[in-house]
C-alpha positions as CSV (number, residue, x, y, z in Angstrom):
1,X,0.0,-0.3,0.1
2,X,1.3,3.6,-1.0
3,X,-0.7,5.7,1.4
4,X,1.3,6.2,5.4
5,X,-0.3,3.1,7.4
6,X,-1.1,5.5,10.5
7,X,-3.9,7.5,8.2
8,X,-6.8,6.2,9.2
9,X,-8.5,3.9,5.7
10,X,-11.3,2.5,4.4
11,X,-9.9,-0.6,2.5
12,X,-11.8,-1.6,-0.7
13,X,-10.6,-5.5,-1.9
14,X,-11.1,-5.1,-5.7
15,X,-12.7,-8.5,-7.6
16,X,-12.8,-7.0,-10.7
17,X,-16.2,-4.7,-11.3
18,X,-16.5,-2.0,-13.9
19,X,-17.7,0.1,-10.4
20,X,-14.5,-0.5,-8.0
21,X,-13.2,3.0,-8.0
22,X,-16.5,4.3,-8.2
23,X,-16.6,2.9,-4.3
24,X,-13.9,4.6,-3.4
25,X,-14.7,8.0,-5.1
26,X,-17.5,8.2,-3.3
27,X,-15.6,7.6,0.1
28,X,-13.0,10.2,-1.3
29,X,-16.1,12.5,-1.6
30,X,-17.2,12.0,2.4
31,X,-13.9,13.4,3.1
32,X,-12.4,9.7,3.4
33,X,-9.2,8.0,2.8
34,X,-9.7,5.0,0.6
35,X,-7.6,2.4,-1.3
36,X,-7.7,-0.5,-3.4
37,X,-6.5,-3.5,-3.4
38,X,-6.7,-6.3,-5.2
39,X,-8.2,-10.0,-3.8
40,X,-4.8,-11.5,-5.2
41,X,-2.8,-9.2,-3.2
42,X,-4.1,-8.8,-0.3
43,X,-4.1,-11.3,2.6
44,X,-5.4,-11.0,7.1
45,X,-1.6,-10.5,8.1
46,X,-0.5,-7.6,6.2
47,X,-3.5,-5.8,7.2
48,X,-2.8,-3.1,9.8
49,X,-5.9,-3.0,12.0
50,X,-5.2,0.2,13.4
51,X,-5.3,2.2,10.4
52,X,-8.5,0.3,8.4
53,X,-11.7,1.4,9.7
54,X,-13.6,-0.6,7.3
55,X,-13.1,-3.6,5.0
56,X,-15.8,-3.1,1.7
57,X,-15.7,-5.9,-0.7
58,X,-16.3,-5.0,-4.4
59,X,-19.0,-6.5,-7.0
60,X,-17.4,-8.9,-9.9
61,X,-17.8,-10.6,-13.4
62,X,-17.3,-14.6,-11.4
63,X,-19.6,-16.1,-9.8
64,X,-18.8,-17.5,-5.9
65,X,-18.3,-20.9,-7.7
66,X,-15.4,-20.3,-9.2
67,X,-12.9,-20.8,-6.9
68,X,-10.1,-21.2,-9.0
69,X,-10.2,-18.0,-10.2
70,X,-10.4,-15.5,-7.1
71,X,-8.5,-15.9,-3.7
72,X,-10.1,-14.3,-0.6
73,X,-8.5,-14.7,2.5
74,X,-10.8,-16.2,5.0
75,X,-9.6,-14.8,8.4
76,X,-9.8,-11.2,7.0
77,X,-13.3,-11.6,8.2
78,X,-11.7,-12.8,11.5
79,X,-10.0,-9.3,12.0
80,X,-12.6,-7.5,14.2
81,X,-13.4,-4.7,11.6
82,X,-16.4,-3.9,10.2
83,X,-17.3,-5.7,6.6
84,X,-19.7,-4.2,3.9
85,X,-20.1,-6.6,0.6
86,X,-21.4,-5.3,-2.5
87,X,-23.1,-7.6,-5.4
88,X,-20.5,-10.3,-5.3
89,X,-18.9,-9.2,-2.2
90,X,-22.0,-9.1,-0.4
91,X,-22.2,-13.2,-2.0
92,X,-18.5,-13.7,-1.0
93,X,-19.4,-12.5,2.7
94,X,-22.5,-14.8,2.9
95,X,-20.5,-18.2,1.4
96,X,-17.4,-17.7,3.8
97,X,-19.8,-17.2,6.8
98,X,-21.4,-20.6,6.0
99,X,-24.5,-19.5,3.8
100,X,-25.4,-20.6,0.3
101,X,-25.4,-18.9,-2.9
102,X,-27.3,-20.0,-6.3
103,X,-28.4,-19.1,-9.6
104,X,-30.8,-16.7,-9.5
105,X,-34.6,-17.6,-11.3
106,X,-35.2,-14.5,-12.6
107,X,-31.9,-12.1,-12.7
108,X,-31.7,-8.5,-12.1
109,X,-30.2,-5.9,-14.1
110,X,-31.3,-2.2,-13.9
111,X,-33.2,-0.2,-11.4
112,X,-35.2,-2.4,-9.2
113,X,-37.4,-2.0,-6.3
114,X,-36.3,-3.3,-3.0
115,X,-38.7,-3.5,0.7
116,X,-37.4,-2.4,4.0
117,X,-37.9,-5.6,6.0
118,X,-36.6,-4.8,9.4
119,X,-34.4,-1.5,11.0
120,X,-30.6,-1.0,10.6
121,X,-28.2,1.4,11.2
122,X,-27.3,0.9,7.5
123,X,-30.2,1.9,5.9
124,X,-31.0,5.5,8.0
125,X,-33.2,7.5,5.7
126,X,-32.6,5.4,2.8
127,X,-36.2,4.3,2.9
128,X,-39.2,6.6,1.9
129,X,-42.1,6.9,3.7
130,X,-43.4,3.9,1.8
131,X,-40.3,1.9,2.6
132,X,-39.1,1.3,-0.6
133,X,-35.8,2.9,-2.5
134,X,-35.0,2.7,-6.2
135,X,-31.4,0.8,-6.6
136,X,-29.1,-0.5,-9.4
137,X,-28.9,-4.3,-9.8
138,X,-26.5,-6.4,-11.6
139,X,-26.3,-9.8,-11.2
140,X,-27.5,-13.6,-12.1
141,X,-26.9,-14.9,-8.9
142,X,-28.3,-14.2,-5.3
143,X,-28.1,-15.6,-1.6
144,X,-30.3,-18.2,-1.0
145,X,-29.0,-18.6,3.0
146,X,-28.0,-16.0,4.9
147,X,-25.3,-17.0,7.7
148,X,-26.3,-18.1,11.5
149,X,-27.0,-14.8,13.4
150,X,-27.8,-12.6,10.2
151,X,-30.9,-11.4,9.8
152,X,-33.3,-9.6,6.7
153,X,-33.2,-6.0,6.3
154,X,-34.5,-5.8,3.0
155,X,-35.9,-7.7,-0.4
156,X,-36.9,-7.4,-3.9
157,X,-39.7,-9.7,-5.0
158,X,-36.8,-11.8,-6.7
159,X,-34.3,-11.6,-4.4
160,X,-35.2,-12.2,-0.8
161,X,-32.1,-11.6,1.1
162,X,-31.1,-8.3,-0.7
163,X,-30.1,-6.6,2.6
164,X,-28.6,-8.8,5.0
165,X,-26.2,-8.0,8.7
166,X,-24.9,-9.6,11.5
167,X,-24.8,-6.1,13.3
168,X,-22.7,-7.6,16.4
169,X,-19.8,-8.4,14.2
170,X,-20.6,-5.6,12.0
171,X,-20.8,-7.9,9.1
172,X,-23.3,-5.9,6.0
173,X,-24.3,-7.7,3.0
174,X,-26.1,-5.6,-0.2
175,X,-26.9,-7.1,-3.8
176,X,-27.4,-3.9,-5.5
177,X,-24.8,-1.2,-6.1
178,X,-24.7,1.8,-4.0
179,X,-22.2,3.6,-5.3
180,X,-23.3,3.9,-9.4
181,X,-25.9,7.2,-9.5
182,X,-28.3,4.7,-10.5
183,X,-29.1,3.8,-7.0
184,X,-31.2,7.1,-5.6
185,X,-29.8,7.2,-2.3
186,X,-26.9,5.4,-2.5
187,X,-24.4,7.8,-1.0
188,X,-26.4,7.8,2.3
189,X,-26.2,3.9,2.8
190,X,-22.2,4.2,1.9
191,X,-22.2,7.4,4.6
192,X,-24.3,5.5,7.5
193,X,-21.4,2.5,6.9
194,X,-18.6,5.0,7.3
195,X,-19.9,7.0,10.2
196,X,-22.2,5.1,12.3
197,X,-20.6,1.4,11.3
198,X,-16.6,2.0,10.7
199,X,-17.0,5.5,13.1
200,X,-14.5,6.7,11.0
201,X,-13.2,10.6,10.8
202,X,-12.6,12.8,7.6
203,X,-9.3,13.4,7.1
204,X,-9.8,13.3,3.0
205,X,-9.3,16.9,1.1
206,X,-7.9,18.2,-2.5
207,X,-5.2,19.5,-0.6
208,X,-3.9,16.2,0.8
209,X,-4.4,14.9,-2.6
210,X,-2.0,17.4,-4.0
211,X,0.4,17.1,-1.3
212,X,0.3,13.2,-1.6
213,X,0.9,13.2,-5.5
214,X,3.7,15.7,-5.4
215,X,5.4,13.2,-2.4
216,X,4.5,10.6,-5.0
217,X,5.9,12.2,-7.8
218,X,9.5,12.8,-5.8
219,X,9.8,9.7,-4.4
220,X,9.2,7.9,-8.0
221,X,11.4,10.3,-9.9
222,X,14.0,11.6,-7.7
223,X,16.5,13.7,-8.9
224,X,16.2,12.5,-12.5
225,X,14.5,14.6,-15.5
226,X,11.2,14.2,-16.7
227,X,9.3,14.9,-20.4
228,X,5.1,15.5,-20.1
229,X,2.8,14.4,-22.8
230,X,0.9,18.1,-23.1
231,X,-2.3,18.0,-25.1
232,X,-3.5,21.2,-23.4
233,X,-6.6,19.3,-21.7
234,X,-7.3,19.6,-18.3
235,X,-5.8,15.9,-17.9
236,X,-2.4,17.0,-19.1
237,X,-2.5,20.1,-17.6
238,X,-3.2,19.1,-14.2
239,X,0.0,16.7,-14.1
240,X,1.9,19.1,-15.8
241,X,1.3,21.5,-13.0
242,X,1.8,19.0,-10.2
243,X,4.8,18.1,-11.5
244,X,6.5,21.7,-12.4
245,X,5.5,21.7,-8.2
246,X,7.9,18.5,-7.7
247,X,10.6,18.6,-9.8
248,X,10.8,22.2,-11.2
249,X,13.3,22.8,-14.1
250,X,13.8,19.1,-14.0
251,X,10.4,18.9,-16.5
252,X,10.4,19.7,-19.8
253,X,7.1,19.6,-21.7
254,X,6.7,18.1,-25.0
255,X,3.6,19.6,-27.4
256,X,3.2,17.4,-30.2
257,X,0.5,18.8,-32.8
258,X,0.0,15.5,-34.8
259,X,-2.4,17.2,-37.1
260,X,-5.7,16.1,-35.9
261,X,-6.4,18.8,-33.3
262,X,-9.2,20.9,-33.3
263,X,-9.2,24.4,-35.4
264,X,-6.4,26.9,-33.7
265,X,-5.9,24.1,-30.5
266,X,-2.1,24.7,-31.1
267,X,-2.3,28.4,-30.9
268,X,-3.8,28.2,-27.9
269,X,-1.3,25.6,-26.2
270,X,1.4,27.8,-27.0
271,X,0.0,30.4,-25.5
272,X,-1.2,29.7,-22.3
273,X,2.1,27.2,-21.2
274,X,5.0,29.0,-22.7
275,X,3.7,32.4,-22.3
276,X,1.6,32.6,-19.7
277,X,2.9,29.9,-17.3
278,X,6.2,29.8,-18.3
279,X,6.8,25.9,-18.2
280,X,9.3,25.1,-20.5
281,X,7.6,24.0,-23.5
282,X,8.7,22.6,-27.2
283,X,6.3,22.2,-29.8
284,X,6.6,19.5,-32.7
285,X,4.4,19.8,-35.7
286,X,4.5,16.3,-36.8
287,X,1.2,16.0,-39.1
288,X,2.7,14.4,-42.0
289,X,4.4,11.9,-39.6
290,X,0.6,11.1,-38.2
291,X,-0.8,11.1,-41.8
292,X,1.6,8.9,-43.3
293,X,1.1,6.5,-41.0
294,X,-2.6,6.4,-41.1
295,X,-3.0,6.4,-44.5
296,X,-5.9,3.3,-45.9
297,X,-6.1,2.3,-41.8
298,X,-9.9,2.3,-41.1
299,X,-10.1,-0.3,-37.8
300,X,-10.6,1.9,-34.3
301,X,-8.0,0.0,-32.6
302,X,-5.4,-0.1,-35.3
303,X,-6.2,4.1,-35.3
304,X,-5.4,4.1,-31.4
305,X,-2.4,2.0,-31.5
306,X,-0.9,3.9,-34.0
307,X,-1.3,7.1,-32.7
308,X,0.0,5.8,-29.4
309,X,3.0,4.4,-30.5
310,X,4.1,7.3,-32.8
311,X,3.5,9.4,-29.8
312,X,6.3,7.3,-27.9
313,X,8.8,7.5,-30.4
314,X,8.2,11.1,-30.9
315,X,8.7,11.6,-27.1
316,X,11.7,9.0,-26.7
317,X,13.6,11.2,-29.8
318,X,13.4,14.4,-27.7
319,X,14.0,12.9,-24.8
320,X,17.7,11.3,-26.5
321,X,18.0,15.7,-27.2
322,X,17.1,16.6,-23.8
323,X,19.4,14.6,-22.3
324,X,19.2,11.8,-18.9
325,X,15.5,11.5,-19.0
326,X,13.6,8.1,-17.5
327,X,10.4,9.3,-17.5
328,X,7.4,10.1,-19.4
329,X,4.1,11.7,-17.9
330,X,1.2,11.4,-18.9
331,X,-2.8,12.4,-18.1
332,X,-3.9,8.9,-18.1
333,X,-7.2,8.6,-16.0
334,X,-9.3,5.8,-14.2
335,X,-11.9,5.4,-17.0
336,X,-9.0,5.1,-19.4
337,X,-7.8,1.9,-17.5
338,X,-10.9,0.7,-16.9
339,X,-11.8,0.5,-20.4
340,X,-8.8,-0.7,-21.9
341,X,-7.1,-2.9,-19.2
342,X,-7.7,-4.2,-15.2
343,X,-6.1,-2.1,-13.3
344,X,-5.5,-4.3,-10.3
345,X,-5.0,-7.6,-12.1
346,X,-8.5,-8.8,-12.0
347,X,-10.8,-9.8,-14.5
348,X,-12.2,-6.9,-15.8
349,X,-13.3,-6.4,-19.1
350,X,-11.9,-4.8,-21.9
351,X,-13.9,-2.4,-23.7
352,X,-11.4,-0.5,-26.1
353,X,-7.7,0.5,-26.2
354,X,-7.0,4.2,-25.0
355,X,-3.9,5.3,-26.9
356,X,-2.1,6.2,-23.9
357,X,-2.9,2.7,-22.2
358,X,-3.6,-0.1,-24.7
359,X,-2.1,1.6,-27.1
360,X,1.2,2.1,-25.8
361,X,4.3,-0.5,-27.6
362,X,5.4,-3.0,-25.5
363,X,9.1,-1.8,-25.2
364,X,9.4,1.7,-23.9
365,X,13.0,3.2,-23.2
366,X,11.1,6.0,-20.9
367,X,8.8,4.7,-17.7
368,X,6.0,6.2,-16.9
369,X,4.4,8.7,-14.5
370,X,0.6,8.8,-14.3
371,X,0.0,10.4,-11.3
372,X,-3.8,10.4,-12.0
373,X,-4.5,7.5,-13.1
374,X,-6.9,6.6,-10.3
375,X,-8.9,10.0,-10.5
376,X,-12.1,10.4,-12.5
377,X,-12.5,13.6,-14.8
378,X,-14.2,15.8,-11.7
379,X,-11.5,14.7,-9.2
380,X,-9.2,16.3,-11.8
381,X,-10.6,19.5,-12.0
382,X,-10.9,20.0,-8.3
383,X,-6.9,19.5,-8.0
384,X,-6.8,21.7,-10.7
385,X,-8.3,24.3,-9.0
386,X,-6.2,23.6,-5.9
387,X,-2.9,23.7,-8.0
388,X,-4.0,27.5,-8.9
389,X,-5.1,26.6,-12.9
390,X,-7.6,28.7,-14.5
391,X,-11.2,27.9,-14.7
392,X,-10.4,28.7,-18.8
393,X,-8.1,25.4,-18.7
394,X,-10.2,23.4,-16.0
395,X,-13.0,23.6,-17.5
396,X,-12.6,22.5,-21.0
397,X,-14.3,19.5,-22.2
398,X,-12.6,16.2,-22.4
399,X,-10.2,15.7,-26.0
400,X,-9.3,12.1,-26.9
401,X,-5.9,11.5,-27.4
402,X,-6.1,10.3,-30.6
403,X,-8.3,13.5,-31.3
404,X,-10.2,13.5,-35.0
405,X,-8.9,10.3,-35.7
406,X,-11.5,8.9,-33.9
407,X,-14.2,10.7,-34.6
408,X,-14.2,10.4,-38.4
409,X,-15.0,6.1,-38.8
410,X,-12.9,5.1,-41.8
411,X,-10.4,5.9,-43.5
412,X,-8.9,9.4,-42.6
413,X,-7.8,12.2,-45.2
414,X,-6.8,15.6,-45.3
415,X,-10.1,16.6,-46.7
416,X,-12.1,15.0,-44.6
417,X,-9.8,17.0,-41.3
418,X,-10.2,20.0,-42.6
419,X,-14.5,19.7,-43.2
420,X,-14.3,18.4,-39.4
421,X,-12.6,20.7,-37.9
422,X,-14.8,23.5,-39.1
423,X,-17.7,21.8,-38.2
424,X,-16.7,21.3,-34.3
425,X,-15.7,25.0,-34.3
426,X,-19.1,26.0,-35.3
427,X,-21.0,23.4,-33.0
428,X,-18.7,24.5,-30.0
429,X,-18.8,28.3,-30.9
430,X,-22.6,28.0,-30.8
431,X,-22.0,26.1,-27.2
432,X,-20.4,28.7,-26.0
433,X,-22.5,31.8,-27.5
434,X,-26.0,30.1,-26.5
435,X,-24.6,30.0,-22.4
436,X,-24.7,26.1,-23.1
437,X,-20.7,24.7,-22.7
438,X,-20.3,24.5,-19.2
439,X,-23.7,22.5,-19.1
440,X,-22.7,19.6,-21.2
441,X,-19.9,17.4,-19.8
442,X,-18.4,16.8,-23.9
443,X,-19.8,17.7,-27.1
444,X,-18.1,17.4,-30.7
445,X,-18.8,17.2,-34.2
446,X,-17.9,13.3,-36.4
447,X,-17.7,13.1,-39.9
448,X,-19.8,9.6,-40.8
449,X,-18.1,7.4,-43.8
450,X,-21.4,8.0,-45.4
451,X,-22.4,10.4,-48.2
452,X,-25.9,11.4,-48.8
453,X,-27.7,13.4,-51.7
454,X,-29.2,16.6,-51.2
455,X,-30.0,19.9,-52.6
456,X,-28.9,23.4,-52.1
457,X,-29.3,26.2,-54.6
458,X,-31.6,23.9,-57.1
459,X,-27.9,21.6,-57.3
460,X,-27.6,17.7,-56.2
461,X,-25.3,17.6,-53.8
462,X,-23.6,14.3,-52.8
463,X,-21.5,15.0,-49.4
464,X,-21.0,13.8,-46.1
465,X,-23.1,13.5,-42.8
466,X,-22.7,15.6,-39.9
467,X,-22.9,14.0,-36.4
468,X,-23.3,16.0,-33.2
469,X,-23.0,14.5,-30.1
470,X,-23.3,16.1,-26.8
471,X,-23.5,14.2,-23.4
472,X,-23.9,14.7,-19.3
473,X,-22.1,13.0,-16.9
474,X,-20.9,13.1,-13.7
475,X,-17.9,10.6,-13.8
476,X,-17.3,9.2,-17.5
477,X,-18.5,6.0,-16.6
478,X,-22.4,6.5,-17.8
479,X,-23.4,9.3,-19.8
480,X,-26.8,11.0,-21.1
481,X,-27.1,12.8,-24.6
482,X,-28.0,16.5,-23.7
483,X,-31.6,18.0,-24.2
484,X,-30.8,21.3,-26.2
485,X,-33.6,23.8,-25.4
486,X,-36.2,23.7,-29.0
487,X,-34.6,25.8,-31.8
488,X,-30.9,25.1,-31.0
489,X,-30.5,22.3,-33.2
490,X,-31.8,23.9,-36.1
491,X,-30.0,27.0,-35.7
492,X,-26.4,24.8,-35.2
493,X,-28.0,22.6,-38.5
494,X,-28.4,25.3,-40.7
495,X,-24.8,27.0,-39.6
496,X,-22.9,23.4,-40.6
497,X,-24.7,23.2,-43.8
498,X,-24.2,27.2,-44.6
499,X,-20.5,27.1,-43.6
500,X,-18.4,24.1,-43.9
501,X,-18.6,22.7,-47.7
502,X,-18.1,18.9,-48.0
503,X,-21.3,18.6,-45.3
504,X,-25.4,18.9,-46.3
505,X,-26.8,17.2,-43.5
506,X,-26.5,16.9,-39.5
507,X,-28.0,14.4,-36.8
508,X,-27.7,14.0,-33.7
509,X,-26.8,11.0,-31.0
510,X,-29.3,10.3,-28.8
511,X,-28.1,7.2,-27.4
512,X,-26.4,6.9,-23.9
513,X,-23.5,5.3,-21.9
514,X,-23.9,2.4,-22.3
515,X,-25.0,0.8,-24.0
516,X,-22.7,3.2,-26.0
517,X,-19.4,4.8,-25.3
518,X,-19.1,8.3,-25.8
519,X,-16.5,8.7,-28.2
520,X,-17.8,6.6,-31.6
521,X,-14.6,4.7,-31.6
């Protein structure tokens, strides 16, 4: 574990859930330090009882019958530390204490209504006046028999043992996911576990996080030189400022223009970081190099890997020129890791490679520094404010490292890049003019690999479809489309079609995440 053993914390044992980091995030929102560790790496004898105030067992994609695929040290349950099992964790807790788990006759995925059966300190203010509450389920198995000395706290139509407890030993199990926003009062349940059951005290803030990350960077890097891959987005900007605070002149930022940036973005980045923040910045125009590598490539995974590899090659090339550089810093966030690979070695499901994770070359000369890899976007923004970055930088919409390459499915051409830059420019400009930019998590224009017939000035056109996407989100893990005021879509559609040659049709994406991802590729 990275943190001092003297700091009170909640330990989260990860069994591979996509939502494990959300649990940690919810706990940090309450001002309590939390730490995630894989079920494969934790044993009872390396838990410092004095610092661990509570243990949470996460969900996961397995079932309790697959004993050969997961590890859990039963002795952890004998440490006299409060335990909360969530979903798969609920089933593990029940099984290890002598209960039974079986496949559900009726699987539960999505929203479900649970009914209060008995009182518990865990559910204080969790139920409404009708003694019901809406929760988010995601399970095919269920606890069929409680362990001894447990009682039922709440149930659903399909799962009688939805919340169970042994209050004497401080063991609690819930079949649903209180950490996701879909469970309306999930935060209340987690708060009750923290402050009423574990009796933990608040000890965590953005200031604590800043100091911890700066110290972690100093420990990892020492007196060595570091280059930081700077894109000008929120994540890499916060990383650059963290490194600047930690190692000062040993930092060199490299901004690579891959030709897939938004309109005029390179000018804005140079102005902000070189002139305003006085950070040592090298600008590299690599448009031709990237375009050459991406010629005739249409597969999205190949695009990401080519871009990721080329970024690293360019960074290594300039590292040689600077001399004595051993580290490369980048703004990887936790959602990147979740979608690209398992962060703790558990059996999470890979969704797609991110250019800075799954897209990296297997052999690298530089060691990675990724101080934000366990944080979500909103946490990074708070950290940026703590680091005195301007609100202009902090409030920017996320922009993917591969840039416009993954916003034009199919083969990339210079002509398509120019068309897309213009369409995106008009869309974002309109959002700012209408006071909508800061109400939206992320917005962009994309160019679909389809042409349609149109008519302009009595003439036939055969041009591209422009897709617009604008979403609202709290953490990037789930998202809903933004519901624009009446008339906005018609207005921006007219602007794009009238001003951008090559587009004769505009459509709006109204798909949530899941089932879709935020980006098209």
